[in-house]
N, CA, C and O of each residue as an XYZ file, in Angstrom:
668
protein
N       9.792      3.708     14.313
C       9.786      2.399     14.151
C       8.524      1.177     14.326
O       8.150      0.986     15.483
N       8.096      0.641     13.609
C       6.694     -0.404     13.730
C       7.037     -1.293     14.747
O       8.193     -1.715     14.763
N       6.192     -1.680     15.656
C       6.429     -2.797     16.463
C       5.629     -4.160     15.657
O       4.432     -4.190     15.373
N       6.481     -5.078     15.428
C       6.023     -6.211     14.666
C       6.246     -7.345     15.786
O       7.182     -7.311     16.586
N       5.453     -8.164     15.750
C       5.587     -9.357     16.643
C       7.015    -10.319     16.302
O       7.639    -10.305     15.241
N       7.282    -11.032     17.361
C       8.567    -11.464     17.438
C       8.481    -12.640     16.346
O       9.352    -12.903     15.517
N       7.608    -13.103     16.468
C       7.221    -14.351     15.241
C       7.245    -13.673     13.691
O       7.674    -14.337     12.748
N       6.787    -12.402     13.523
C       6.848    -11.860     12.176
C       8.207    -11.423     11.881
O       8.564    -11.512     10.706
N       9.207    -10.866     12.933
C      10.433    -10.496     12.841
C      11.539    -11.687     12.580
O      12.621    -11.560     12.007
N      10.901    -13.036     13.231
C      11.726    -14.247     13.040
C      11.586    -14.484     11.625
O      12.606    -14.635     10.953
N      10.617    -14.527     11.173
C      10.298    -14.847      9.547
C      10.825    -14.175      8.761
O      11.264    -14.777      7.781
N      11.007    -12.792      8.810
C      11.310    -11.945      8.010
C      12.665    -11.865      8.092
O      13.125    -11.540      6.997
N      13.606    -12.043      9.027
C      15.102    -12.368      9.094
C      15.368    -13.982      8.959
O      16.561    -14.285      8.946
N      14.556    -14.914      8.870
C      15.226    -16.415      8.920
C      15.745    -16.637      7.338
O      15.232    -16.254      6.287
N      16.881    -17.352      7.571
C      17.484    -17.772      6.288
C      16.452    -18.900      5.664
O      16.622    -19.118      4.465
N      15.579    -19.521      6.211
C      14.759    -20.542      5.530
C      13.666    -20.630      6.512
O      13.997    -20.691      7.696
N      12.282    -20.647      6.178
C      11.372    -20.813      6.938
C       9.851    -21.069      6.259
O       9.562    -20.392      5.272
N       9.030    -21.889      6.698
C       7.684    -21.978      6.342
C       6.708    -20.853      6.531
O       5.680    -20.768      5.860
N       7.031    -20.048      7.400
C       6.156    -18.964      7.628
C       6.540    -17.688      6.790
O       7.321    -16.952      7.392
N       6.209    -17.307      5.674
C       6.672    -16.303      5.195
C       6.077    -14.960      5.309
O       4.856    -14.887      5.448
N       6.942    -13.663      5.258
C       5.979    -12.537      5.186
C       5.455    -12.216      4.016
O       6.100    -12.417      2.988
N       4.421    -11.761      3.994
C       3.135    -11.354      2.992
C       3.231    -10.035      2.784
O       3.488     -9.395      3.803
N       3.086     -9.309      1.618
C       2.787     -7.723      1.630
C       1.349     -8.125      0.454
O       1.224     -8.812     -0.560
N       0.513     -7.309      1.238
C      -1.012     -7.104      0.932
C      -1.136     -5.901      0.154
O      -1.078     -4.985      0.974
N      -1.274     -5.436     -0.976
C      -1.522     -4.160     -1.761
C      -2.974     -3.963     -2.007
O      -3.533     -4.949     -2.487
N      -3.744     -2.878     -1.780
C      -4.775     -2.220     -2.085
C      -4.511     -1.076     -2.973
O      -4.086      0.010     -2.579
N      -4.784     -1.374     -4.171
C      -4.699      0.374     -4.971
C      -6.011      0.580     -5.359
O      -6.741     -0.322     -5.770
N      -6.382      1.931     -5.221
C      -7.586      2.581     -5.553
C      -7.491      3.940     -6.478
O      -7.362      5.096     -6.076
N      -7.580      3.518     -7.683
C      -7.425      4.714     -8.556
C      -8.490      5.925     -8.059
O      -9.403      5.617     -7.293
N      -8.333      7.345     -8.538
C      -9.232      8.131     -8.588
C     -10.435      7.872     -9.424
O     -10.360      8.064    -10.638
N     -11.793      7.355     -8.752
C     -12.781      6.963     -9.747
C     -12.911      5.742     -9.988
O     -13.935      5.357    -10.553
N     -11.927      4.860     -9.627
C     -11.661      3.447    -10.112
C     -12.022      2.499     -9.083
O     -12.460      2.875     -7.996
N     -11.807      0.925     -9.474
C     -12.070     -0.069     -8.639
C     -11.089     -0.268     -7.953
O     -10.081      0.177     -8.503
N     -10.868     -0.810     -6.836
C      -9.538     -1.121     -6.064
C      -9.372     -2.437     -6.507
O     -10.309     -3.214     -6.691
N      -7.905     -2.759     -6.721
C      -7.342     -3.793     -7.316
C      -6.503     -4.416     -5.756
O      -5.730     -3.678     -5.145
N      -6.735     -5.502     -5.397
C      -6.239     -6.436     -4.445
C      -5.206     -7.110     -4.731
O      -5.476     -8.118     -5.385
N      -3.842     -6.922     -4.447
C      -2.677     -7.707     -5.098
C      -1.878     -8.231     -3.714
O      -1.879     -7.558     -2.684
N      -1.278     -9.370     -3.821
C      -0.333    -10.132     -2.935
C       1.016    -10.550     -3.573
O       1.294    -10.728     -4.759
N       1.716    -10.648     -2.549
C       3.261    -10.867     -2.979
C       3.504    -12.337     -2.876
O       4.674    -12.707     -2.970
N       2.430    -13.356     -2.669
C       2.918    -14.528     -2.164
C       1.585    -15.499     -2.892
O       0.423    -15.113     -2.760
N       1.881    -16.628     -3.566
C       0.899    -17.360     -3.922
C       0.487    -18.669     -2.670
O       0.823    -19.842     -2.511
N      -0.413    -17.695     -1.952
C      -0.605    -18.778     -0.452
C      -1.544    -19.895     -1.016
O      -1.357    -21.032     -0.584
N      -2.689    -19.657     -2.081
C      -3.689    -20.741     -2.296
C      -4.199    -20.444     -3.644
O      -4.276    -19.326     -4.154
N      -4.540    -21.577     -4.164
C      -5.343    -21.629     -5.443
C      -6.823    -20.515     -5.150
O      -7.595    -20.613     -4.196
N      -6.887    -19.634     -6.122
C      -8.032    -18.981     -5.788
C      -9.294    -19.287     -6.826
O     -10.468    -19.013     -6.581
N      -8.779    -19.940     -8.087
C      -9.407    -20.165     -9.096
C      -8.923    -21.419    -10.170
O      -7.711    -21.615    -10.254
N      -9.559    -22.002    -10.734
C      -9.043    -23.010    -11.660
C      -9.149    -22.698    -13.202
O      -8.374    -23.214    -14.007
N     -10.016    -21.941    -13.521
C     -10.485    -21.180    -14.854
C     -10.804    -19.886    -14.765
O     -11.956    -19.693    -14.376
N     -10.145    -18.903    -15.006
C      -8.350    -19.145    -15.501
C      -7.922    -19.426    -14.010
O      -8.540    -19.300    -12.953
N      -6.790    -19.803    -14.268
C      -5.930    -20.365    -13.092
C      -5.446    -19.133    -12.372
O      -4.951    -18.255    -13.078
N      -5.525    -18.909    -10.888
C      -5.029    -17.766    -10.187
C      -4.846    -18.267     -8.965
O      -5.612    -19.053     -8.408
N      -3.464    -17.666     -8.362
C      -3.285    -17.928     -6.880
C      -2.967    -16.485     -6.352
O      -2.475    -15.556     -6.993
N      -3.371    -16.510     -4.997
C      -3.283    -15.362     -4.248
C      -3.356    -15.693     -2.705
O      -3.136    -16.857     -2.371
N      -3.607    -14.886     -1.882
C      -3.936    -14.755     -0.575
C      -5.269    -14.376     -0.346
O      -5.751    -13.477     -1.035
N      -6.065    -15.045      0.695
C      -7.366    -14.814      1.248
C      -6.894    -13.848      2.924
O      -6.009    -14.161      3.720
N      -7.550    -13.036      2.973
C      -7.021    -12.249      4.397
C      -8.425    -11.426      4.513
O      -8.950    -10.806      3.588
N      -8.914    -11.548      5.821
C     -10.105    -11.012      6.308
C     -11.233    -11.212      5.271
O     -12.010    -10.257      5.262
N     -11.555    -12.263      4.334
C     -12.412    -12.637      3.630
C     -12.248    -11.804      2.126
O     -13.177    -11.676      1.328
N     -10.991    -11.322      1.946
C     -10.845    -10.618      0.986
C      -9.722    -11.216      0.225
O      -8.644    -11.451      0.771
N      -9.990    -11.506     -1.225
C      -9.074    -12.132     -2.369
C      -8.410    -11.082     -2.835
O      -8.858    -10.096     -3.421
N      -6.777    -11.475     -2.402
C      -5.571    -10.553     -3.197
C      -4.980    -11.492     -4.147
O      -4.700    -12.648     -3.832
N      -4.762    -10.926     -5.480
C      -4.504    -11.769     -6.368
C      -2.701    -11.841     -6.328
O      -2.001    -10.865     -6.058
N      -2.210    -13.127     -6.638
C      -0.844    -13.072     -6.678
C      -0.251    -12.358     -7.837
O      -0.823    -12.657     -8.886
N       0.886    -11.361     -7.995
C       1.701    -11.016     -8.975
C       2.951    -10.805     -8.163
O       2.969    -10.487     -6.973
N       4.093    -11.037     -9.010
C       5.211    -10.943     -8.794
C       5.607     -9.009     -8.229
O       5.501     -8.086     -9.036
N       5.874     -8.876     -7.313
C       6.214     -7.707     -6.960
C       7.234     -7.438     -6.068
O       7.493     -8.397     -5.341
N       7.867     -6.491     -5.894
C       9.018     -5.782     -5.022
C       8.608     -4.586     -4.455
O       7.898     -3.745     -5.007
N       9.144     -4.523     -3.169
C       8.868     -3.531     -2.486
C       9.666     -3.003     -1.354
O       9.843     -3.790     -0.425
N      10.178     -1.827     -1.257
C      11.279     -1.247     -0.183
C      10.510     -1.058      1.146
O       9.401     -0.536      1.037
N      10.859     -1.346      2.180
C      10.225     -0.620      3.354
C      10.123      0.899      3.226
O      11.046      1.590      2.796
N       9.129      1.299      3.562
C       8.926      3.105      3.693
C      10.129      3.766      4.553
O      10.125      3.591      5.772
N      10.952      4.372      4.063
C      11.919      5.143      4.705
C      11.335      5.882      5.700
O      10.107      5.945      5.762
N      12.050      6.461      6.506
C      11.714      7.639      7.613
C      12.714      8.736      7.824
O      13.222      8.949      8.925
N      12.984      9.426      6.749
C      14.104     10.601      6.623
C      13.566     11.623      7.448
O      12.348     11.793      7.501
N      14.493     12.434      8.201
C      13.677     13.915      8.891
C      13.497     14.601      8.016
O      14.191     14.621      6.999
N      12.245     15.504      8.304
C      12.218     16.330      7.137
C      11.430     16.156      5.791
O      11.065     17.112      5.107
N      11.191     14.754      5.461
C      10.646     14.418      4.328
C       9.722     13.147      4.742
O      10.115     12.263      5.504
N       8.271     13.183      4.056
C       7.462     12.187      4.389
C       7.899     10.891      3.807
O       8.537     10.883      2.754
N       7.625      9.918      4.363
C       8.045      8.271      4.235
C       7.747      8.169      2.835
O       6.830      8.880      2.424
N       8.361      7.399      2.001
C       8.170      7.223      0.512
C       8.785      5.675      0.433
O       9.511      5.218      1.316
N       8.447      5.051     -0.578
C       8.718      3.832     -1.182
C       8.437      3.581     -2.544
O       7.683      4.283     -3.218
N       9.111      2.468     -3.000
C       8.828      2.293     -4.580
C       7.922      0.686     -4.658
O       8.235     -0.250     -3.922
N       7.179      0.634     -5.323
C       6.407     -0.687     -5.700
C       6.393     -1.001     -7.117
O       5.897     -0.293     -7.994
N       6.980     -2.125     -7.274
C       7.429     -2.523     -8.735
C       6.540     -3.925     -9.076
O       7.023     -4.992     -8.698
N       5.336     -3.926     -9.736
C       4.707     -4.971    -10.055
C       5.150     -5.535    -11.698
O       5.342     -4.758    -12.634
N       5.237     -6.750    -11.777
C       5.252     -7.288    -13.215
C       3.929     -7.226    -13.970
O       2.808     -7.621    -13.649
N       4.314     -6.707    -14.907
C       2.993     -6.349    -15.857
C       2.154     -7.733    -16.362
O       2.244     -8.018    -17.557
N       1.452     -8.480    -15.596
C       0.780     -9.791    -15.968
C      -0.508     -9.753    -16.225
O      -1.124    -10.677    -16.756
N      -1.061     -8.528    -15.812
C      -2.670     -8.437    -16.003
C      -2.923     -7.396    -17.006
O      -2.174     -6.425    -17.111
N      -4.149     -7.600    -17.884
C      -4.058     -6.416    -18.759
C      -4.520     -5.308    -18.257
O      -4.716     -4.416    -19.081
N      -4.788     -5.050    -17.028
C      -5.095     -3.624    -16.635
C      -4.840     -2.997    -15.626
O      -5.570     -2.264    -14.958
N      -3.285     -3.409    -15.433
C      -2.244     -2.971    -14.501
C      -1.858     -1.720    -15.083
O      -1.697     -0.752    -14.340
N      -1.703     -1.627    -16.231
C      -1.146     -0.418    -17.018
C      -2.154      0.784    -16.822
O      -1.712      1.927    -16.934
N      -3.376      0.595    -16.559
C      -4.383      1.335    -16.506
C      -4.374      2.212    -15.066
O      -4.520      3.426    -14.924
N      -4.159      1.197    -14.076
C      -3.441      1.946    -12.594
C      -2.499      3.258    -12.691
O      -2.649      4.350    -12.142
N      -1.435      2.787    -13.604
C      -0.076      3.777    -13.613
C      -0.541      4.989    -14.685
O      -0.028      6.103    -14.572
N      -1.617      4.692    -15.810
C      -1.931      5.764    -16.349
C      -2.790      6.695    -15.470
O      -2.838      7.891    -15.758
N      -3.395      6.265    -14.531
C      -4.514      6.944    -13.639
C      -3.636      7.779    -12.682
O      -4.214      8.771    -12.239
N      -2.506      7.615    -12.312
C      -1.412      8.331    -11.346
C      -1.056      9.448    -12.523
O      -0.414      9.087    -13.509
N      -1.545     10.953    -12.363
C      -0.984     12.020    -12.756
C      -0.806     12.994    -11.899
O      -1.361     12.870    -10.807
N      -0.119     14.021    -12.122
C       0.166     15.242    -11.045
C      -1.424     15.784    -10.225
O      -1.609     16.157     -9.067
N      -2.310     15.645    -11.279
C      -3.783     16.140    -10.503
C      -4.374     15.082     -9.970
O      -5.279     15.361     -9.184
N      -4.132     13.822    -10.162
C      -5.117     12.639     -9.642
C      -3.938     11.584     -8.778
O      -2.913     11.326     -9.408
N      -4.043     11.152     -7.752
C      -3.403     10.038     -7.126
C      -4.046      8.979     -6.814
O      -5.266      8.922     -6.667
N      -3.315      8.126     -6.701
C      -4.289      6.459     -6.184
C      -3.990      6.467     -4.821
O      -2.910      6.898     -4.419
N      -4.862      6.022     -4.063
C      -4.941      5.609     -2.835
C      -4.137      4.047     -2.711
O      -4.474      3.136     -3.467
N      -3.258      3.896     -1.877
C      -2.470      2.668     -1.935
C      -2.445      2.555     -0.222
O      -2.007      3.388      0.571
N      -3.108      1.148      0.075
C      -2.804      0.477      1.399
C      -1.791     -0.604      1.115
O      -1.861     -1.301      0.103
N      -0.788     -0.738      2.083
C       0.079     -1.897      2.065
C      -0.033     -2.409      3.313
O       0.064     -1.677      4.298
N      -0.237     -3.643      3.402
C      -0.330     -4.849      5.005
C       0.534     -5.553      4.944
O       0.852     -6.111      3.894
N       1.175     -5.718      6.123
C       2.051     -6.781      6.274
C       1.747     -8.018      6.920
O       1.349     -7.834      8.071
N       1.798     -9.193      6.578
C       1.316    -10.242      7.121
C       2.015    -11.679      7.310
O       3.128    -11.797      6.797
N       1.653    -12.419      7.769
C       2.369    -13.853      7.642
C       1.596    -14.897      6.957
O       0.385    -15.027      7.132
N       2.304    -15.653      6.163
C       1.475    -16.735      5.561
C       0.594    -17.856      6.520
O      -0.461    -18.394      6.184
N       1.266    -18.034      7.692
C       0.386    -18.756      8.566
C      -0.950    -18.350      9.103
O      -1.934    -19.073      9.257
N      -0.813    -16.986      9.382
C      -2.150    -16.317      9.566
C      -2.174    -14.900      8.922
O      -1.590    -13.936      9.417
N      -3.002    -14.855      7.616
C      -2.884    -13.983      6.920
C      -4.081    -12.862      7.196
O      -4.285    -11.865      6.505
N      -4.808    -13.265      8.355
C      -6.011    -12.358      8.942
C      -5.568    -11.385      9.671
O      -6.198    -10.334      9.788
N      -4.260    -11.644     10.341
C      -3.569    -11.179     11.570
C      -2.701    -10.133     10.494
O      -1.900    -10.534      9.650
N      -3.124     -8.480     10.783
C      -2.420     -7.510      9.929
C      -1.421     -6.927     10.952
O      -1.839     -6.305     11.929
N       0.153     -7.163     10.692
C       1.172     -6.951     11.392
C       1.074     -5.321     11.246
O       0.776     -4.604     12.201
N       1.301     -4.927     10.209
C       1.809     -3.388     10.097
C       0.633     -2.785      8.612
O       0.437     -3.544      7.663
N       0.116     -1.668      8.656
C      -0.669     -0.827      7.718
C       0.136      0.308      7.525
O       0.492      1.069      8.425
N       0.468      0.425      6.106
C       1.077      1.891      5.654
C      -0.271      2.441      4.626
O      -0.474      1.902      3.538
N      -1.033      3.441      5.083
C      -1.859      4.205      3.955
C      -0.966      5.227      3.457
O      -0.294      5.877      4.258
N      -0.883      5.457      2.056
C      -0.071      6.330      1.500
C      -0.806      6.532      0.125
O      -1.847      5.909     -0.088
N      -0.233      7.476     -0.902
C      -0.841      7.920     -2.053
C       0.371      7.549     -3.083
O       1.567      7.492     -2.798
N      -0.105      7.361     -4.079
C       0.880      6.994     -5.108
C       0.964      8.064     -6.147
O       0.179      8.316     -7.061
N       2.136      8.665     -5.796
C       2.340     10.267     -6.272
C       3.099     10.360     -7.814
O       3.127     11.411     -8.454
N       3.728      9.034     -8.311
C       3.999      8.933     -9.673
C       4.128      7.576    -10.173
O       4.603      6.773     -9.370
N       3.850      7.198    -11.176
C       3.949      5.932    -11.942
C       4.692      5.787    -13.351
O       4.682      6.693    -14.184
N       5.266      4.697    -13.519
C       5.907      4.321    -14.853
C       5.476      2.909    -15.354
O       5.043      2.080    -14.554
N       5.596      2.644    -16.678
C       5.132      1.449    -16.992
C       5.937      1.164    -18.361
O       6.539      1.986    -19.052
N       5.792     -0.156    -18.556
C       6.532     -0.866    -19.948
C       5.826     -1.988    -20.007
O       4.990     -2.275    -19.150
N       6.159     -2.893    -21.253
C       5.454     -3.930    -21.112
C       5.987     -4.942    -19.951
O       5.189     -5.835    -19.667
N       7.116     -4.934    -19.299
C       7.257     -5.870    -18.400
C       6.676     -5.446    -16.961
O       6.273     -6.331    -16.205
N       6.639     -4.295    -16.638
C       6.778     -3.854    -15.145
C       5.950     -2.534    -15.166
O       5.938     -1.796    -16.151
N       5.234     -2.274    -13.980
C       4.644     -1.222    -13.726
C       5.290     -0.740    -12.257
O       5.345     -1.454    -11.256
N       5.729      0.537    -12.357
C       6.288      0.992    -11.180
C       5.797      2.070    -10.327
O       5.912      3.104    -10.985
N       5.415      2.268     -9.434
C       4.785      3.101     -8.419
C       5.570      3.740     -7.461
O       6.311      3.051     -6.759
N       5.518      5.150     -7.298
C       6.277      5.729     -6.409
C       5.124      6.268     -5.154
O       4.219      7.096     -5.258
N       5.455      5.642     -4.242
C       4.305      5.959     -3.055
C       4.687      6.789     -1.955
O       5.866      6.685     -1.615
N       3.908      7.653     -1.268
C       4.440      8.502     -0.444
C       3.128      9.142     -0.001
O       2.115      9.125     -0.699
N       3.228      9.827      1.460
C       1.988     10.488      2.162
C       2.304     11.935      1.738
O       3.373     12.252      1.219
N       1.273     12.810      2.004
C       1.228     14.170      1.648
C       2.237     14.964      3.029
O       2.206     14.656      4.220
N       2.871     15.780      2.522
C       3.924     16.186      3.702
C       2.839     16.837      4.761
O       1.820     17.330      4.276
N       3.009     16.853      6.095
C       2.300     17.286      7.255
C       2.349     18.701      7.124
O       1.463     19.311      7.722
N       3.315     19.472      6.377
C       3.233     20.756      5.956
C       1.849     21.407      5.297
O       1.396     22.550      5.363
N       1.411     20.314      4.692
C       0.205     20.817      3.494
C      -0.965     20.693      4.285
O      -2.034     20.914      3.716
N      -0.975     20.317      5.738
C      -2.290     20.488      6.478
C      -2.459     21.803      6.662
O      -1.546     22.577      6.949
N      -3.938     22.185      6.462
C      -4.272     23.654      6.995
C      -4.056     23.792      8.284
O      -4.362     22.863      9.032
N      -3.598     24.747      8.695
C      -3.670     25.263      9.981
C      -4.215     26.776     10.210
O      -3.655     27.556      9.439
N      -5.141     27.381     11.050
C      -5.891     26.267     11.852
C      -6.926     25.785     11.065
O      -7.332     26.310     10.029
N      -7.340     24.779     11.582
C      -8.370     24.132     10.719
C      -9.797     24.599     10.767
O     -10.647     24.013     10.096
N     -10.134     25.728     11.604
C     -11.473     26.399     11.396
C     -10.772     27.834     10.987
O      -9.593     28.088     10.741
N     -11.952     28.684     11.006
C     -11.650     30.053     10.488
C     -11.878     30.895     12.023
O     -12.762     30.506     12.785
N     -11.168     31.841     12.311
C     -11.163     32.626     13.777
C     -12.287     33.427     13.990
O     -12.150     34.632     14.204
N     -13.230     32.968     13.960
C     -14.435     33.986     13.945
C     -15.008     34.280     15.337
O     -14.851     33.380     16.162
N     -15.633     35.363     15.727
C     -16.292     35.559     16.908
C     -17.153     34.594     17.701
O     -17.234     34.531     18.928
N     -17.886     33.728     16.653
C     -18.835     32.848     17.117
C     -17.807     31.329     17.748
O     -18.035     30.870     18.867
N     -17.000     30.884     17.066
C     -16.089     30.091     17.436
C     -15.009     30.615     18.826
O     -15.120     30.204     19.982
N     -14.082     31.518     18.372
C     -13.457     32.104     19.474
C     -13.716     33.329     19.906
O     -13.113     34.298     19.442
N     -14.719     33.450     20.925
C     -15.260     34.376     21.514
C     -14.268     35.139     22.733
O     -14.557     36.171     23.337
N     -13.237     34.451     22.868
C     -12.181     35.025     23.969
C     -11.113     35.724     22.959
O     -10.563     36.709     23.453
N     -10.879     35.525     22.168
C      -9.932     36.343     21.253
C     -10.484     37.884     20.793
O      -9.753     38.854     20.590
N     -11.568     37.864     20.713
C     -12.022     39.230     20.410
C     -12.718     40.038     21.661
O     -13.942     40.163     21.620
N     -12.069     40.534     22.655
C     -12.715     40.964     23.572
C     -12.335     42.534     23.735
O     -12.869     43.210     24.615
């Protein structure tokens, strides 16, 4: 369970509040440019074209309507979640088309508060493992690689690296 600050938990559980929790998403497809997306229209980023979003640590995150479930933590399975974005920009479907069984997109989700978007409460670095899209929305299945896929041992057992094993 992540250790979130008291102010974040209060804003997250409040019925009404001026200090809203925000999800910032960084999508990086294999060989592509990173898309910076925000779940909150904190401030106006530009007038022509009219764009709203959030500025966090000097990076602009464009506002899109999105929904996200908290990553689950089930025993025996890696954490996973689903991100659903409204298909409002012309290149949102390109990110979904780039997620195929051989290629995955890197997804970084950051939780911040609207009063202090530079203070990151929690970060999840995961991979997009599947994607679907239509004219209305883009949906990404996000997970991390299972720990069982890590090679063990990391190095080869040779005489030079492990001389005590070959006596």
